[in-house]
RODO-2510 file (C-alpha; in nm, 4 decimals, decimal comma):
residues 563
     n   res          X          Y          Z
     1     x     0,0058    -0,0398    -0,0247
     2     x     0,1251     0,3264    -0,0842
     3     x     0,0693     0,5916     0,1629
     4     x    -0,0136     0,9318     0,0661
     5     x     0,1533     1,2568     0,2625
     6     x    -0,1427     1,4465     0,1908
     7     x    -0,3869     1,2095     0,3229
     8     x    -0,5134     1,3559     0,6787
     9     x    -0,4977     1,0605     0,9022
    10     x    -0,2214     0,9690     1,1209
    11     x    -0,2602     0,6377     1,3041
    12     x    -0,0596     0,6085     1,6236
    13     x    -0,0188     0,2619     1,8074
    14     x    -0,1398     0,4449     2,1385
    15     x    -0,5256     0,3841     1,9691
    16     x    -0,5236     0,7430     1,8900
    17     x    -0,5571     0,8827     1,5256
    18     x    -0,4696     1,2564     1,4605
    19     x    -0,6709     1,4109     1,1842
    20     x    -0,4961     1,7044     1,0109
    21     x    -0,8169     1,9834     0,9639
    22     x    -0,6536     2,1495     0,6401
    23     x    -0,5822     1,8717     0,4346
    24     x    -0,8703     1,8269     0,1692
    25     x    -1,0233     1,4659     0,2543
    26     x    -1,0669     1,5923     0,6057
    27     x    -1,4467     1,6423     0,6049
    28     x    -1,4691     1,2736     0,4831
    29     x    -1,1733     1,1582     0,6839
    30     x    -1,4104     1,2814     1,0023
    31     x    -1,7043     1,1321     0,9060
    32     x    -1,5064     0,8087     0,8540
    33     x    -1,3534     0,8339     1,2205
    34     x    -1,6618     0,9010     1,3596
    35     x    -1,8234     0,5835     1,3100
    36     x    -1,5533     0,3958     1,4994
    37     x    -1,3742     0,6608     1,7052
    38     x    -1,4307     0,9001     1,9597
    39     x    -1,2773     1,2817     1,9706
    40     x    -1,1000     1,3612     2,2675
    41     x    -0,8894     1,6814     2,1679
    42     x    -0,9676     1,9642     1,8865
    43     x    -0,7994     2,2575     1,8702
    44     x    -0,7469     2,4234     1,5614
    45     x    -0,4831     2,2039     1,2961
    46     x    -0,5232     1,8862     1,4331
    47     x    -0,7795     1,6823     1,6155
    48     x    -0,7176     1,3692     1,8293
    49     x    -0,9829     1,0832     1,8191
    50     x    -0,9326     0,7921     2,0059
    51     x    -1,0201     0,4193     1,9377
    52     x    -1,1576     0,2009     2,2197
    53     x    -1,3827    -0,1285     2,2798
    54     x    -1,7343     0,0324     2,3291
    55     x    -1,6845     0,2261     1,9641
    56     x    -1,5577    -0,0505     1,8140
    57     x    -1,8346    -0,2734     1,9369
    58     x    -2,1271     0,0100     1,8424
    59     x    -1,9396    -0,0209     1,5090
    60     x    -1,9439    -0,3931     1,4904
    61     x    -2,3391    -0,3189     1,6069
    62     x    -2,4590    -0,0823     1,3219
    63     x    -2,2870    -0,4068     1,0586
    64     x    -1,9737    -0,2683     0,9994
    65     x    -1,6899    -0,4870     0,9856
    66     x    -1,3357    -0,4706     1,0620
    67     x    -1,2064    -0,5137     0,6942
    68     x    -1,4014    -0,2546     0,5930
    69     x    -1,2224     0,0039     0,9047
    70     x    -0,8746    -0,0829     0,8199
    71     x    -0,9445    -0,0531     0,4433
    72     x    -1,0746     0,3251     0,4679
    73     x    -0,7901     0,3854     0,7207
    74     x    -0,5540     0,2519     0,4632
    75     x    -0,6912     0,5509     0,2756
    76     x    -0,6708     0,7923     0,4415
    77     x    -0,3588     0,7637     0,6193
    78     x    -0,0527     0,9545     0,5742
    79     x     0,1570     0,6598     0,7057
    80     x     0,1585     0,2857     0,7475
    81     x    -0,0423     0,1824     1,0005
    82     x     0,0743     0,0191     1,3406
    83     x     0,0517    -0,3437     1,3062
    84     x    -0,0912    -0,3372     1,6811
    85     x    -0,3615    -0,1170     1,5797
    86     x    -0,4747    -0,3674     1,2851
    87     x    -0,4423    -0,6102     1,4841
    88     x    -0,6661    -0,4837     1,7732
    89     x    -0,9333    -0,3593     1,5374
    90     x    -0,9843    -0,7301     1,4229
    91     x    -0,9654    -0,8955     1,7663
    92     x    -1,2160    -0,6263     1,9960
    93     x    -1,4791    -0,6355     1,6326
    94     x    -1,4017    -0,9807     1,6225
    95     x    -1,5590    -1,0805     1,9976
    96     x    -1,8657    -0,9080     1,9736
    97     x    -2,1113    -1,2044     1,8600
    98     x    -1,8830    -1,4585     2,0011
    99     x    -2,0879    -1,5402     2,2960
   100     x    -2,4138    -1,5470     2,2176
   101     x    -2,7543    -1,5926     2,4700
   102     x    -2,9942    -1,8352     2,3284
   103     x    -3,3429    -1,9068     2,5031
   104     x    -3,4551    -2,2740     2,4906
   105     x    -3,7897    -2,2934     2,6512
   106     x    -3,7663    -2,1252     2,9719
   107     x    -3,3555    -2,2073     3,0238
   108     x    -3,1131    -1,9186     2,9006
   109     x    -2,7864    -2,0425     2,8201
   110     x    -2,4565    -1,8605     2,7082
   111     x    -2,3179    -2,0547     2,3715
   112     x    -2,0160    -2,0314     2,1719
   113     x    -1,8121    -2,1742     1,8919
   114     x    -1,5317    -2,1355     2,0489
   115     x    -1,4803    -2,3768     2,3063
   116     x    -1,0999    -2,2211     2,4557
   117     x    -1,3041    -1,8989     2,4674
   118     x    -1,6089    -2,0528     2,7265
   119     x    -1,3756    -2,1954     2,8966
   120     x    -1,2015    -1,8836     2,9785
   121     x    -1,5467    -1,7452     3,0819
   122     x    -1,5622    -2,0248     3,3255
   123     x    -1,2785    -1,9143     3,4963
   124     x    -1,3823    -1,5410     3,5702
   125     x    -1,4630    -1,5135     3,9334
   126     x    -1,7104    -1,2234     3,8815
   127     x    -1,8837    -1,5146     3,5612
   128     x    -1,8865    -1,7689     3,8000
   129     x    -2,2102    -1,7063     3,9822
   130     x    -2,4293    -1,6368     3,7177
   131     x    -2,3308    -2,0079     3,6116
   132     x    -2,6063    -2,2701     3,6531
   133     x    -2,4831    -2,5702     3,4813
   134     x    -2,1923    -2,6819     3,2145
   135     x    -2,3451    -2,8583     2,9305
   136     x    -2,0850    -2,9237     2,6847
   137     x    -1,7544    -2,7080     2,6085
   138     x    -1,9260    -2,4864     2,3953
   139     x    -2,2725    -2,4166     2,5959
   140     x    -2,3286    -2,2969     2,9055
   141     x    -2,7018    -2,2736     3,1394
   142     x    -2,7169    -1,9504     3,2990
   143     x    -2,9739    -1,8190     3,5237
   144     x    -3,2697    -1,6637     3,4183
   145     x    -3,3328    -1,3870     3,6089
   146     x    -2,9340    -1,2663     3,6105
   147     x    -2,9637    -1,1989     3,2313
   148     x    -2,9053    -0,8329     3,2420
   149     x    -2,6325    -0,8606     3,4805
   150     x    -2,4289    -1,1171     3,3347
   151     x    -2,4119    -0,8881     2,9899
   152     x    -2,2903    -0,5924     3,2130
   153     x    -1,9952    -0,8376     3,3639
   154     x    -1,9194    -0,9652     3,0381
   155     x    -1,8590    -0,6407     2,8902
   156     x    -1,6219    -0,5476     3,1842
   157     x    -1,3955    -0,9140     3,1455
   158     x    -1,4249    -0,7861     2,7375
   159     x    -1,6465    -0,9757     2,5581
   160     x    -2,0113    -0,8237     2,4726
   161     x    -2,2463    -1,0800     2,4564
   162     x    -2,5070    -1,0603     2,1374
   163     x    -2,8545    -1,1218     2,2849
   164     x    -3,0768    -1,3677     2,1120
   165     x    -3,2787    -1,4840     2,3867
   166     x    -3,5906    -1,3051     2,2362
   167     x    -3,8626    -1,1256     2,4156
   168     x    -4,2094    -1,1379     2,5566
   169     x    -4,4301    -0,9863     2,3431
   170     x    -4,6469    -0,7966     2,5999
   171     x    -5,0329    -0,7385     2,5619
   172     x    -5,1183    -0,6171     2,1922
   173     x    -5,2495    -0,2385     2,1425
   174     x    -5,3870    -0,1423     1,7839
   175     x    -5,1720     0,1521     1,6722
   176     x    -5,2218     0,2905     1,3336
   177     x    -4,9976     0,5961     1,2179
   178     x    -5,2416     0,8795     1,0164
   179     x    -5,2281     1,0386     0,7116
   180     x    -5,3177     1,3827     0,8099
   181     x    -5,2159     1,4437     1,1465
   182     x    -5,5358     1,4895     1,4074
   183     x    -5,3852     1,8947     1,3964
   184     x    -5,4655     1,8818     0,9876
   185     x    -5,0785     1,9132     0,9134
   186     x    -4,9843     1,6059     0,6584
   187     x    -4,7801     1,3602     0,8168
   188     x    -4,5176     1,0982     0,6569
   189     x    -4,2469     0,9357     0,8446
   190     x    -3,9014     1,0199     0,6836
   191     x    -3,6576     0,7915     0,5090
   192     x    -3,4147     0,8159     0,7962
   193     x    -3,6745     0,7438     1,0512
   194     x    -3,8622     0,4638     0,8526
   195     x    -3,4759     0,2889     0,8057
   196     x    -3,3881     0,3575     1,1998
   197     x    -3,7383     0,1393     1,3118
   198     x    -3,6744    -0,0993     1,0654
   199     x    -3,3217    -0,1314     1,2226
   200     x    -3,4368    -0,1705     1,5760
   201     x    -3,7461    -0,4323     1,4746
   202     x    -3,5566    -0,6064     1,2457
   203     x    -3,8723    -0,8100     1,1363
   204     x    -3,9885    -0,8572     1,4413
   205     x    -3,7102    -1,1145     1,5216
   206     x    -3,4705    -1,1655     1,8096
   207     x    -3,1653    -0,9335     1,6117
   208     x    -3,3799    -0,6204     1,6920
   209     x    -3,5873    -0,5199     1,9468
   210     x    -3,3009    -0,4133     2,1641
   211     x    -3,0765    -0,1278     2,1288
   212     x    -3,0498     0,2679     2,0686
   213     x    -3,1132     0,5028     1,7674
   214     x    -2,8829     0,8065     1,7861
   215     x    -3,0224     1,1229     1,5677
   216     x    -2,9696     1,5542     1,6505
   217     x    -3,2506     1,6986     1,8175
   218     x    -3,4751     1,8469     1,5944
   219     x    -3,4787     1,4931     1,3677
   220     x    -3,7415     1,3430     1,4958
   221     x    -3,6628     1,0817     1,7687
   222     x    -4,0046     1,1277     1,9395
   223     x    -4,1457     0,9804     1,5833
   224     x    -3,8908     0,6965     1,5950
   225     x    -4,0544     0,5914     1,9039
   226     x    -4,3764     0,6471     1,8168
   227     x    -4,3420     0,4338     1,4853
   228     x    -4,1908     0,1607     1,7109
   229     x    -4,4783     0,1472     1,8745
   230     x    -4,7079     0,1202     1,5433
   231     x    -4,4711    -0,1221     1,4433
   232     x    -4,4821    -0,3566     1,7211
   233     x    -4,8313    -0,2778     1,8706
   234     x    -4,8050    -0,3568     2,2131
   235     x    -4,8288    -0,1966     2,5651
   236     x    -4,5476     0,0803     2,6011
   237     x    -4,4159     0,2416     2,8686
   238     x    -4,2135     0,5928     2,7827
   239     x    -3,9515     0,7409     3,0243
   240     x    -3,8347     1,0786     2,9571
   241     x    -3,6608     1,3433     3,1415
   242     x    -3,9083     1,6145     3,2710
   243     x    -4,3128     1,6583     3,2855
   244     x    -4,2965     1,8939     2,9917
   245     x    -4,1077     1,6553     2,8031
   246     x    -4,3712     1,3738     2,9100
   247     x    -4,6887     1,6117     2,8205
   248     x    -4,5046     1,6723     2,4240
   249     x    -4,4422     1,2862     2,4072
   250     x    -4,8667     1,2594     2,4810
   251     x    -4,9402     1,5459     2,2583
   252     x    -4,7561     1,3920     1,9334
   253     x    -4,9043     0,9840     2,0161
   254     x    -5,2403     1,1559     2,0010
   255     x    -5,1097     1,3983     1,6949
   256     x    -4,9799     1,1337     1,4762
   257     x    -5,1435     0,8073     1,6285
   258     x    -5,5289     0,6689     1,5841
   259     x    -5,5363     0,5836     1,9607
   260     x    -5,7849     0,7014     2,1640
   261     x    -5,7175     0,9297     2,4784
   262     x    -5,7701     0,6942     2,7756
   263     x    -5,5494     0,4797     2,6298
   264     x    -5,2644     0,6997     2,6876
   265     x    -5,1827     0,7705     3,0480
   266     x    -4,9553     1,0281     3,2336
   267     x    -4,7724     0,9224     3,5531
   268     x    -4,6131     1,1970     3,7272
   269     x    -4,5935     1,4090     4,0212
   270     x    -4,9245     1,5402     3,9342
   271     x    -5,1279     1,2799     3,7801
   272     x    -5,0600     0,8928     3,8346
   273     x    -5,2511     0,7089     3,5287
   274     x    -5,1556     0,3562     3,4405
   275     x    -5,2817     0,2614     3,0731
   276     x    -5,1799     0,0706     2,7886
   277     x    -4,9712     0,3746     2,6712
   278     x    -4,7711     0,5185     2,9578
   279     x    -4,5513     0,8154     2,9613
   280     x    -4,3308     0,8967     3,2985
   281     x    -3,9889     1,0684     3,3643
   282     x    -3,6571     0,9249     3,5637
   283     x    -3,7106     1,1302     3,8102
   284     x    -4,0631     1,0124     3,9533
   285     x    -3,9312     0,6447     3,8843
   286     x    -3,6203     0,7412     4,1247
   287     x    -3,8137     0,9252     4,3768
   288     x    -3,8504     0,8075     4,7540
   289     x    -3,8954     0,9446     5,1167
   290     x    -3,5764     0,8522     5,2808
   291     x    -3,2784     0,7998     5,1365
   292     x    -3,2380     0,4541     5,2462
   293     x    -3,5922     0,3604     5,1682
   294     x    -3,6830     0,1625     4,8004
   295     x    -3,8562     0,3704     4,4991
   296     x    -4,1647     0,4418     4,5431
   297     x    -4,2874     0,4130     4,1821
   298     x    -4,0241     0,1371     4,1237
   299     x    -4,3743    -0,0794     4,0748
   300     x    -4,4474     0,1002     3,7295
   301     x    -4,2393    -0,1363     3,5778
   302     x    -4,4667    -0,4717     3,6901
   303     x    -4,8493    -0,2635     3,6718
   304     x    -4,9020    -0,3731     3,3004
   305     x    -4,7450    -0,6465     3,0671
   306     x    -4,5162    -0,3721     2,8720
   307     x    -4,3765    -0,5352     2,4980
   308     x    -4,1738    -0,2312     2,4942
   309     x    -3,9915     0,0203     2,6855
   310     x    -3,9009     0,3212     2,5315
   311     x    -3,5355     0,5245     2,7351
   312     x    -3,5931     0,8856     2,6103
   313     x    -3,2676     1,0979     2,6309
   314     x    -3,1003     0,7691     2,6993
   315     x    -2,7951     0,8951     2,8020
   316     x    -2,9304     1,0315     3,1377
   317     x    -3,0140     0,7275     3,2692
   318     x    -2,9626     0,7593     3,6242
   319     x    -2,8599     0,4468     3,8376
   320     x    -3,1405     0,3132     3,9633
   321     x    -3,3114     0,2745     3,6383
   322     x    -3,0013     0,0976     3,4791
   323     x    -3,0612    -0,1950     3,8020
   324     x    -3,4228    -0,1505     3,7099
   325     x    -3,3105    -0,2536     3,3513
   326     x    -3,0999    -0,5164     3,4213
   327     x    -3,3866    -0,6884     3,5068
   328     x    -3,6106    -0,6003     3,2451
   329     x    -3,4238    -0,7788     2,9554
   330     x    -3,7194    -0,9668     2,8136
   331     x    -3,8881    -0,6513     2,7444
   332     x    -3,8128    -0,5099     2,3760
   333     x    -3,5757    -0,2036     2,4598
   334     x    -3,5623     0,1553     2,2475
   335     x    -3,2915     0,4026     2,3788
   336     x    -3,3259     0,7553     2,2076
   337     x    -3,0575     0,9887     2,2068
   338     x    -2,8535     1,3201     2,0404
   339     x    -2,5420     1,1173     2,1615
   340     x    -2,3718     0,8201     2,3133
   341     x    -2,1574     1,0325     2,5200
   342     x    -2,2143     0,9897     2,9324
   343     x    -2,0046     1,2069     3,1593
   344     x    -2,0169     0,9545     3,3864
   345     x    -1,8096     0,6617     3,1828
   346     x    -2,1200     0,4283     3,1744
   347     x    -2,1363     0,4074     2,8072
   348     x    -2,1046    -0,0209     2,8251
   349     x    -2,4046    -0,0024     3,0568
   350     x    -2,6284     0,1535     2,7883
   351     x    -2,4851    -0,0931     2,5298
   352     x    -2,4958    -0,4067     2,7306
   353     x    -2,8852    -0,3017     2,9138
   354     x    -3,0415    -0,0959     2,6578
   355     x    -2,8391    -0,2337     2,3790
   356     x    -2,5856    -0,1486     2,1126
   357     x    -2,6076     0,1385     1,8787
   358     x    -2,8417     0,0312     1,6355
   359     x    -2,8846     0,3538     1,4016
   360     x    -2,6790     0,7127     1,3587
   361     x    -2,7158     1,0033     1,0945
   362     x    -2,4348     1,2335     1,0801
   363     x    -2,5475     1,5806     1,2054
   364     x    -2,4182     1,7094     0,8830
   365     x    -2,6018     1,4656     0,6824
   366     x    -2,9827     1,5689     0,8021
   367     x    -2,8430     1,9529     0,7556
   368     x    -2,7857     1,8852     0,4027
   369     x    -3,0776     1,7612     0,2859
   370     x    -3,3124     2,0374     0,5101
   371     x    -3,4268     1,7972     0,7875
   372     x    -3,2322     2,0287     1,0621
   373     x    -3,1497     2,3825     1,0174
   374     x    -2,8379     2,4964     0,9118
   375     x    -2,6667     2,6652     1,2261
   376     x    -2,2907     2,8571     1,2796
   377     x    -2,1733     2,8290     1,6209
   378     x    -1,9363     3,0755     1,7899
   379     x    -1,7212     3,1280     2,0831
   380     x    -1,6822     3,4790     2,2302
   381     x    -1,4206     3,5232     2,4245
   382     x    -1,4346     3,7950     2,7189
   383     x    -1,1742     3,9224     2,9743
   384     x    -1,2156     3,8303     3,3344
   385     x    -1,2703     4,2064     3,4895
   386     x    -0,9889     4,3517     3,7395
   387     x    -1,2024     4,3255     4,0184
   388     x    -1,2830     3,9717     4,0290
   389     x    -0,8867     3,8612     3,9332
   390     x    -0,7607     3,8474     4,2873
   391     x    -1,0674     3,6527     4,4174
   392     x    -1,0043     3,4192     4,1112
   393     x    -0,6264     3,3753     4,1524
   394     x    -0,6838     3,2677     4,5361
   395     x    -1,0104     3,0360     4,4473
   396     x    -0,9914     2,6662     4,4662
   397     x    -1,0607     2,4716     4,1339
   398     x    -1,4149     2,4620     4,1356
   399     x    -1,4755     2,8126     4,2713
   400     x    -1,2512     2,9511     3,9768
   401     x    -1,4661     2,7820     3,7279
   402     x    -1,7857     2,9536     3,9018
   403     x    -1,6059     3,2826     3,9363
   404     x    -1,5585     3,2888     3,5272
   405     x    -1,8379     3,0983     3,4499
   406     x    -2,0759     3,4147     3,6252
   407     x    -1,8175     3,7002     3,4567
   408     x    -2,0733     3,9964     3,4972
   409     x    -1,9111     4,1110     3,1563
   410     x    -2,1111     3,8569     3,0294
   411     x    -2,4352     4,0362     3,0866
   412     x    -2,3293     4,2994     2,8601
   413     x    -2,2096     4,1011     2,5566
   414     x    -2,5005     3,8558     2,5792
   415     x    -2,7510     4,1948     2,5495
   416     x    -2,5920     4,3268     2,2623
   417     x    -2,6112     3,9878     2,0451
   418     x    -2,9855     4,0363     2,1591
   419     x    -2,9889     4,3751     2,0481
   420     x    -2,8471     4,2356     1,7167
   421     x    -3,0622     3,9699     1,6776
   422     x    -3,4176     4,2313     1,8251
   423     x    -3,5776     4,0479     1,5399
   424     x    -3,5345     3,6789     1,5788
   425     x    -3,6418     3,3840     1,8669
   426     x    -3,3927     3,3996     2,1426
   427     x    -3,3198     3,1829     2,3971
   428     x    -3,0755     3,2651     2,6735
   429     x    -2,9152     2,9555     2,8697
   430     x    -2,7428     2,9368     3,1836
   431     x    -2,6227     2,6952     3,5019
   432     x    -2,6183     2,9856     3,7662
   433     x    -2,9660     3,0695     3,8438
   434     x    -2,8196     3,3971     4,0326
   435     x    -2,6424     3,4933     3,7229
   436     x    -2,9735     3,3943     3,5253
   437     x    -3,2133     3,5704     3,7608
   438     x    -2,9976     3,9152     3,6740
   439     x    -2,9775     3,8880     3,3422
   440     x    -3,3674     3,8343     3,3427
   441     x    -3,4076     4,1165     3,5292
   442     x    -3,2031     4,3509     3,3485
   443     x    -3,4198     4,2437     3,0131
   444     x    -3,7162     4,2175     3,1521
   445     x    -3,7428     3,8999     3,0386
   446     x    -3,9197     3,5636     3,1499
   447     x    -3,7041     3,2959     3,3683
   448     x    -3,8118     2,9457     3,3662
   449     x    -3,5877     2,7754     3,6368
   450     x    -3,6276     2,4403     3,7763
   451     x    -3,8696     2,6312     4,0553
   452     x    -4,1181     2,7246     3,7988
   453     x    -4,4343     2,5069     3,7843
   454     x    -4,5090     2,2743     3,4805
   455     x    -4,8403     2,4948     3,4053
   456     x    -4,6072     2,8150     3,4217
   457     x    -4,3509     2,6630     3,1583
   458     x    -4,6155     2,5687     2,9478
   459     x    -4,7923     2,8604     2,9112
   460     x    -4,4507     3,0670     2,8835
   461     x    -4,3352     2,7943     2,6162
   462     x    -4,6731     2,8363     2,4626
   463     x    -4,6375     3,1851     2,4101
   464     x    -4,2745     3,1917     2,2766
   465     x    -4,3839     2,9457     1,9707
   466     x    -4,6789     3,1741     1,9020
   467     x    -4,4396     3,4369     1,8627
   468     x    -4,6188     3,6385     2,1710
   469     x    -4,2565     3,6155     2,3465
   470     x    -3,9252     3,7180     2,1432
   471     x    -3,6722     3,6052     2,4581
   472     x    -3,6704     3,3377     2,7082
   473     x    -3,4177     3,2730     2,9627
   474     x    -3,3768     2,9679     3,0471
   475     x    -3,1413     2,7449     3,3073
   476     x    -3,0773     2,3424     3,2317
   477     x    -3,4193     2,2270     3,2662
   478     x    -3,4678     2,3742     2,8965
   479     x    -3,1847     2,1606     2,7655
   480     x    -3,4164     1,8485     2,7283
   481     x    -3,6784     1,7290     2,5026
   482     x    -3,8227     2,1053     2,4681
   483     x    -3,9807     2,1751     2,0983
   484     x    -3,9328     2,5478     2,0275
   485     x    -3,9520     2,5227     1,6560
   486     x    -3,9055     2,8827     1,5799
   487     x    -3,5918     2,9283     1,8077
   488     x    -3,3002     3,0379     1,5865
   489     x    -3,0573     3,2206     1,8398
   490     x    -2,8681     3,0276     2,1460
   491     x    -2,7051     3,2751     2,3891
   492     x    -2,5252     2,9897     2,6392
   493     x    -2,3696     3,2492     2,9556
   494     x    -2,2522     2,9266     3,1478
   495     x    -2,2433     2,6059     3,1186
   496     x    -2,2013     2,3006     3,3209
   497     x    -1,8375     2,2428     3,3526
   498     x    -1,6937     2,0230     3,0106
   499     x    -2,0408     1,8664     2,9341
   500     x    -2,0601     1,7052     2,5586
   501     x    -2,3673     1,6308     2,5438
   502     x    -2,4973     1,9403     2,7304
   503     x    -2,3489     2,1409     2,4499
   504     x    -2,5023     1,8743     2,2043
   505     x    -2,8190     1,9518     2,3375
   506     x    -2,8481     2,3111     2,3471
   507     x    -2,7230     2,3782     2,0112
   508     x    -3,0257     2,1387     1,9261
   509     x    -3,2460     2,3670     2,1050
   510     x    -3,2441     2,5532     1,7685
   511     x    -3,1373     2,2780     1,5519
   512     x    -3,5697     2,2570     1,3943
   513     x    -3,5999     2,3427     1,0723
   514     x    -3,7033     2,7626     0,9832
   515     x    -3,9745     2,8506     0,7609
   516     x    -3,8204     3,0990     0,6165
   517     x    -3,4824     2,8525     0,5894
   518     x    -3,2771     3,1178     0,7930
   519     x    -2,9710     3,0421     0,9757
   520     x    -2,9814     2,9665     1,3570
   521     x    -2,6797     3,0914     1,5380
   522     x    -2,5543     2,9348     1,8768
   523     x    -2,3008     3,1730     2,0862
   524     x    -2,0986     3,0496     2,3781
   525     x    -2,0073     3,3145     2,5894
   526     x    -1,6726     3,2165     2,7472
   527     x    -1,4262     3,4167     3,0166
   528     x    -1,0910     3,3640     2,7888
   529     x    -0,7767     3,2257     2,9922
   530     x    -0,9553     3,0809     3,2406
   531     x    -1,1067     2,7467     3,3677
   532     x    -1,4447     2,8630     3,1939
   533     x    -1,2333     2,8553     2,8207
   534     x    -1,0715     2,4950     2,9728
   535     x    -1,4092     2,3595     3,0264
   536     x    -1,5848     2,5275     2,7349
   537     x    -1,3377     2,3484     2,5212
   538     x    -1,4260     2,0025     2,6457
   539     x    -1,8008     2,0968     2,5788
   540     x    -1,6926     2,1599     2,2330
   541     x    -1,5786     1,8352     2,1387
   542     x    -1,9255     1,5988     2,0002
   543     x    -2,0244     1,9264     1,7787
   544     x    -1,6541     1,9632     1,6459
   545     x    -1,6782     1,5820     1,5901
   546     x    -1,9930     1,6301     1,3806
   547     x    -1,8954     1,8763     1,1557
   548     x    -2,0098     2,2207     1,3214
   549     x    -1,7043     2,4631     1,3397
   550     x    -1,6725     2,7263     1,6094
   551     x    -1,6160     3,0932     1,5145
   552     x    -1,3832     3,2306     1,7413
   553     x    -1,4395     3,6278     1,8383
   554     x    -1,3161     3,8326     2,1256
   555     x    -1,5502     4,0920     2,3205
   556     x    -1,4803     4,3604     2,0690
   557     x    -1,5346     4,1885     1,7764
   558     x    -1,8595     4,1415     1,9092
   559     x    -1,9618     4,5047     2,0052
   560     x    -1,8501     4,6000     1,6644
   561     x    -2,0718     4,4316     1,4942
   562     x    -2,3823     4,4607     1,7338
   563     x    -2,5540     4,8103     1,7314
***
């Protein structure tokens, strides 16, 4: 193989890949790398990707072969690929599916054509408690009730199992999709949504039925959930991030399906309905009276014979729901998310308990097709005022971040941007309530925080949708599952440390396609040369991986272009 110095990739023996951004093949190489590697650093000229077992196993689960990855690495590589990397890609990707879980009657078995591998598995101490009996050199009987926990342990020892043990069907519900929605609009599932549903369903076989669909905010993940419900025609439990998202799901189900209203229930802090289609929140499921007591509402998982459980924003799945999901492996499970990134590193638990990635679509591809809005990302770097420099200098690392994040000079820049975009629909988003309260008060703008009653939140969101309000100040409660289709400007004045998924979700608030085809703008206000800037660089990683470029401005440049 003859390598070319004009190629953009340098593959290194430590499983990192350097991607030169100025080379002609940069964009196509970037899109290729996102299929099996994770972006870890993205300065201007060279981006660094890392190959991990989970990233390779997710690639395997979507049908990508090790040979195709190696072939394309050679296509984009500047130098010869280290042989240990070639071998590791083959080894890790070949591990997926070498162990299989199957069911015979009511008995559960772990099988492998590789008797030596099964012998190795038997000798792992953490696996031994799950083994019921040795059937043969290539077959073990394992405890039925431990299916999820076994899968978790197998992935920890480096061998993700392919679960072919099948599902209990759940009670039937007749769910048909409307051609004309109840709101009077033409409704048709888009091609990429249909493809995601078909891959998840896998013709109803044990090859499908569990896994994660990854799509950008605004691309219609809710529709994929509804389409999966209609495909399976069974009682469904839907878990969401908050009550506002819960009610948006109910509205969408009523609007897009023929289901009668009395078949759709809300199980929240306000209402406790259990119906064939029930929508609840992670918050209510993890509520308990005292820390040492059990979770009050976990019984919801057993209240009906659910055939499908949908995890909205699956990257936020709390630990108690993970534990419950380990016991629900006989139920079909669909995870929906804009990003598989978890800041707690529990991607392997999503993989083993909800399922591997089944489908994703690059954000920029959907942008080119017009399914999400074209967006430009801007980072505005602002000086730390002299009055805060001493306080910052002697503060702890955590305090430094907060001081820099709450830099009062950000208010001035935010107001200048709001004035520049006064004809647009603007969301100002932040992390710190005091900062938001001060800004909302000086702007005479409505503020939504965690303390805002659900009724008041829904009222303000409705007024924003109707154009009666052009500016909303919101805390992190607006990060997820909020449908504000006409929002086209987002100004982030503070964020949650280096949270990549939060940055993706916040951009997602303005990615619904605009009626007039206008470009959306995402501004991130950052105090330069501080912890705020350091964490901002990490927050931007996922969006950079998806092809978004951050335009860097200093405060003077912004003020010069603002009225």
